[in-house]
C-alpha beads as a LAMMPS data file, in Angstrom:
LAMMPS data file: protein, C-alpha beads

116 atoms
115 bonds

1 atom types
1 bond types

-500.0 500.0 xlo xhi
-500.0 500.0 ylo yhi
-500.0 500.0 zlo zhi

Masses

1 110.0

Atoms # bond

1 1 1 -144.097 305.758 -136.344
2 1 1 -144.860 304.587 -132.813
3 1 1 -144.816 308.209 -131.625
4 1 1 -147.906 308.918 -133.691
5 1 1 -149.659 305.923 -132.181
6 1 1 -149.158 307.389 -128.727
7 1 1 -150.462 310.770 -129.850
8 1 1 -153.652 309.242 -131.202
9 1 1 -154.025 307.093 -128.098
10 1 1 -153.657 310.221 -125.927
11 1 1 -156.194 312.112 -128.070
12 1 1 -158.601 309.189 -127.784
13 1 1 -158.192 309.037 -124.005
14 1 1 -158.708 312.788 -123.727
15 1 1 -161.838 312.637 -125.907
16 1 1 -163.347 309.800 -123.848
17 1 1 -162.665 311.737 -120.617
18 1 1 -164.143 314.925 -122.094
19 1 1 -167.294 313.089 -123.217
20 1 1 -167.622 311.454 -119.794
21 1 1 -167.281 314.871 -118.120
22 1 1 -169.924 316.377 -120.403
23 1 1 -172.268 313.429 -119.791
24 1 1 -171.812 313.821 -116.027
25 1 1 -172.459 317.580 -116.188
26 1 1 -175.595 317.116 -118.319
27 1 1 -176.899 314.382 -116.032
28 1 1 -176.286 316.571 -112.987
29 1 1 -178.051 319.530 -114.641
30 1 1 -181.001 317.356 -115.654
31 1 1 -181.324 316.038 -112.115
32 1 1 -181.212 319.560 -110.673
33 1 1 -183.722 321.031 -113.163
34 1 1 -186.852 319.956 -111.240
35 1 1 -185.471 321.448 -108.030
36 1 1 -184.675 324.737 -109.758
37 1 1 -188.079 324.800 -111.482
38 1 1 -189.837 324.121 -108.157
39 1 1 -187.934 326.980 -106.506
40 1 1 -188.893 329.348 -109.311
41 1 1 -192.539 328.278 -109.129
42 1 1 -192.540 328.650 -105.351
43 1 1 -191.128 332.176 -105.495
44 1 1 -193.105 333.322 -108.545
45 1 1 -195.949 335.009 -106.587
46 1 1 -193.511 337.024 -104.466
47 1 1 -191.471 338.026 -107.497
48 1 1 -194.613 339.104 -109.351
49 1 1 -195.820 341.110 -106.338
50 1 1 -192.418 342.785 -106.017
51 1 1 -192.426 343.613 -109.725
52 1 1 -195.834 345.251 -109.335
53 1 1 -194.514 347.386 -106.463
54 1 1 -191.216 348.300 -108.144
55 1 1 -192.714 349.115 -111.510
56 1 1 -196.493 349.533 -111.507
57 1 1 -196.565 349.705 -115.271
58 1 1 -194.633 346.444 -115.549
59 1 1 -197.748 344.341 -114.929
60 1 1 -199.438 345.909 -117.955
61 1 1 -196.291 346.049 -120.061
62 1 1 -195.140 342.449 -119.589
63 1 1 -198.034 340.666 -121.340
64 1 1 -197.490 342.807 -124.439
65 1 1 -193.776 342.047 -124.496
66 1 1 -194.464 338.356 -123.948
67 1 1 -197.038 338.314 -126.760
68 1 1 -194.626 340.110 -129.072
69 1 1 -191.865 337.643 -128.246
70 1 1 -194.160 334.677 -128.795
71 1 1 -195.269 336.089 -132.139
72 1 1 -191.695 336.735 -133.308
73 1 1 -190.672 333.193 -132.361
74 1 1 -193.728 331.757 -134.091
75 1 1 -193.060 333.705 -137.286
76 1 1 -189.396 332.666 -137.258
77 1 1 -190.296 329.017 -136.734
78 1 1 -192.981 328.906 -139.407
79 1 1 -191.468 331.313 -141.924
80 1 1 -187.863 330.150 -141.851
81 1 1 -185.387 332.040 -144.038
82 1 1 -188.087 334.196 -145.660
83 1 1 -189.304 335.427 -142.269
84 1 1 -185.738 336.099 -141.190
85 1 1 -185.126 338.139 -144.347
86 1 1 -188.318 340.119 -143.753
87 1 1 -187.303 340.908 -140.186
88 1 1 -183.905 342.100 -141.405
89 1 1 -185.490 344.151 -144.188
90 1 1 -187.833 345.790 -141.704
91 1 1 -184.879 347.000 -139.648
92 1 1 -184.407 344.311 -137.024
93 1 1 -180.783 344.061 -135.988
94 1 1 -179.066 340.764 -136.860
95 1 1 -177.932 340.276 -133.243
96 1 1 -181.534 340.587 -132.020
97 1 1 -182.653 338.116 -134.666
98 1 1 -179.857 335.710 -133.713
99 1 1 -180.865 335.959 -130.049
100 1 1 -184.492 335.193 -130.954
101 1 1 -183.437 332.216 -133.085
102 1 1 -181.304 330.932 -130.215
103 1 1 -184.415 330.913 -128.000
104 1 1 -186.441 328.737 -130.382
105 1 1 -185.296 325.297 -129.118
106 1 1 -185.917 326.190 -125.467
107 1 1 -189.269 327.788 -126.294
108 1 1 -190.359 324.701 -128.242
109 1 1 -189.306 322.450 -125.358
110 1 1 -191.234 324.572 -122.873
111 1 1 -194.380 324.535 -125.024
112 1 1 -194.072 320.761 -125.466
113 1 1 -193.607 320.306 -121.728
114 1 1 -196.658 322.437 -120.894
115 1 1 -198.901 320.647 -123.391
116 1 1 -197.936 317.129 -122.341

Bonds

1 1 1 2
2 1 2 3
3 1 3 4
4 1 4 5
5 1 5 6
6 1 6 7
7 1 7 8
8 1 8 9
9 1 9 10
10 1 10 11
11 1 11 12
12 1 12 13
13 1 13 14
14 1 14 15
15 1 15 16
16 1 16 17
17 1 17 18
18 1 18 19
19 1 19 20
20 1 20 21
21 1 21 22
22 1 22 23
23 1 23 24
24 1 24 25
25 1 25 26
26 1 26 27
27 1 27 28
28 1 28 29
29 1 29 30
30 1 30 31
31 1 31 32
32 1 32 33
33 1 33 34
34 1 34 35
35 1 35 36
36 1 36 37
37 1 37 38
38 1 38 39
39 1 39 40
40 1 40 41
41 1 41 42
42 1 42 43
43 1 43 44
44 1 44 45
45 1 45 46
46 1 46 47
47 1 47 48
48 1 48 49
49 1 49 50
50 1 50 51
51 1 51 52
52 1 52 53
53 1 53 54
54 1 54 55
55 1 55 56
56 1 56 57
57 1 57 58
58 1 58 59
59 1 59 60
60 1 60 61
61 1 61 62
62 1 62 63
63 1 63 64
64 1 64 65
65 1 65 66
66 1 66 67
67 1 67 68
68 1 68 69
69 1 69 70
70 1 70 71
71 1 71 72
72 1 72 73
73 1 73 74
74 1 74 75
75 1 75 76
76 1 76 77
77 1 77 78
78 1 78 79
79 1 79 80
80 1 80 81
81 1 81 82
82 1 82 83
83 1 83 84
84 1 84 85
85 1 85 86
86 1 86 87
87 1 87 88
88 1 88 89
89 1 89 90
90 1 90 91
91 1 91 92
92 1 92 93
93 1 93 94
94 1 94 95
95 1 95 96
96 1 96 97
97 1 97 98
98 1 98 99
99 1 99 100
100 1 100 101
101 1 101 102
102 1 102 103
103 1 103 104
104 1 104 105
105 1 105 106
106 1 106 107
107 1 107 108
108 1 108 109
109 1 109 110
110 1 110 111
111 1 111 112
112 1 112 113
113 1 113 114
114 1 114 115
115 1 115 116
């Protein structure tokens, strides 16, 4: 019987270490996020200018794609399962729909951050 006690003790120790490692990684990522965001913001004008040189039509194409993406995310958020079914019925691939749904939490967080 004592062998099982050691197994559970080892599992408990492993779980505590794993949770500590995850907490450390998340804390590190959270601390680095402002630095990464600042670097992206700093380089945004150069990236946009390069995009306009590389693909002149990109500047006109991007707002439409962004609007479409925003609309799809909005419909998915507000319409729930019914909206998802409609997208599937209209021919949207399940993997595309899953990718859009996976973006919802980050998109909501970004909108919340920009409005606060």
